[in-house]
C-alpha atoms as one frame of an Amber mdcrd trajectory, in Angstrom:
protein
  57.147 -12.427 -32.231  59.740 -15.663 -32.168  62.581 -12.387 -32.245  61.448
 -11.716 -29.447  60.829 -14.984 -27.859  64.511 -15.985 -29.064  66.886 -12.146
 -28.916  65.467 -12.246 -25.207  66.475 -13.838 -22.743  64.299 -13.182 -19.390
  61.360 -13.360 -20.355  57.566 -14.785 -17.987  54.913 -14.549 -20.109  51.838
 -15.933 -18.727  48.846 -17.246 -20.841  45.578 -19.050 -20.324  45.466 -22.731
 -21.250  41.995 -24.139 -23.213  42.463 -27.397 -25.192  39.855 -27.538 -26.819
  39.060 -24.089 -27.642  42.724 -24.821 -29.598  41.896 -27.810 -31.449  38.093
 -25.772 -31.941  40.184 -23.678 -33.728  42.472 -25.810 -35.991  45.406 -25.873
 -34.249  46.997 -29.131 -32.409  47.473 -27.567 -28.536  50.944 -29.532 -28.407
  52.803 -27.621 -30.631  51.285 -24.161 -28.339  53.232 -26.354 -25.766  56.069
 -27.666 -27.271  57.306 -24.473 -29.009  58.357 -22.424 -26.459  59.749 -25.225
 -24.829  61.817 -25.265 -28.324  61.649 -21.442 -27.480  63.562 -21.859 -23.921
  60.730 -21.338 -21.359  59.790 -23.930 -18.425  56.446 -23.926 -18.982  53.652
 -23.461 -14.869  50.548 -24.927 -13.909  49.082 -21.914 -11.774  46.746 -23.688
  -9.301  44.992 -20.953  -8.416  42.615 -22.789  -5.679  44.936 -24.459  -3.770
  47.543 -21.240  -4.438  49.716 -23.387  -5.567  52.566 -23.186  -9.110  54.089
 -26.874 -10.197  56.067 -27.285 -13.563  53.662 -28.832 -16.377  53.495 -32.428
 -17.308  53.206 -31.599 -21.110  51.651 -35.395 -22.408  49.270 -35.321 -18.806
  48.052 -31.600 -18.902  47.372 -32.656 -23.274  45.668 -36.191 -22.404  44.181
 -35.601 -19.078  40.087 -36.172 -18.185  40.421 -32.560 -15.798  41.626 -30.666
 -17.640  39.170 -30.953 -20.255  37.121 -27.080 -21.241  38.498 -25.982 -18.630
  40.726 -22.808 -19.725  44.074 -23.368 -17.607  46.623 -20.532 -16.502  50.036
 -21.430 -17.470  52.769 -19.416 -16.129  56.104 -19.945 -19.163  59.219 -18.297
 -17.531  62.780 -18.388 -19.318  65.727 -17.343 -17.774  69.549 -17.277 -18.071
  69.682 -20.867 -17.374  67.339 -22.054 -19.209  68.446 -24.630 -22.427  65.667
 -25.507 -25.171  63.977 -28.752 -24.390  64.745 -31.576 -26.910  61.251 -31.918
 -27.700  60.577 -35.740 -27.891  57.026 -36.644 -30.832
């Protein structure tokens, strides 16, 4: 999978993000988001109820009580202009 992500300059991934399920499986949810950002993806929150797509604030996504125990749809987009993000821990 890493090769596919690294070797393609334009990709779109639509994925579900369930913070609690990742934690229950022993995975740090931040690692998933950081991995995508390091690969050059811009991450957007898909709000079906309001028909909106907006950039994700990773810290808010990981700390907000409103996102706990919910399935969140994320749109991850990598374009020719995308640059890998430097991840600050």
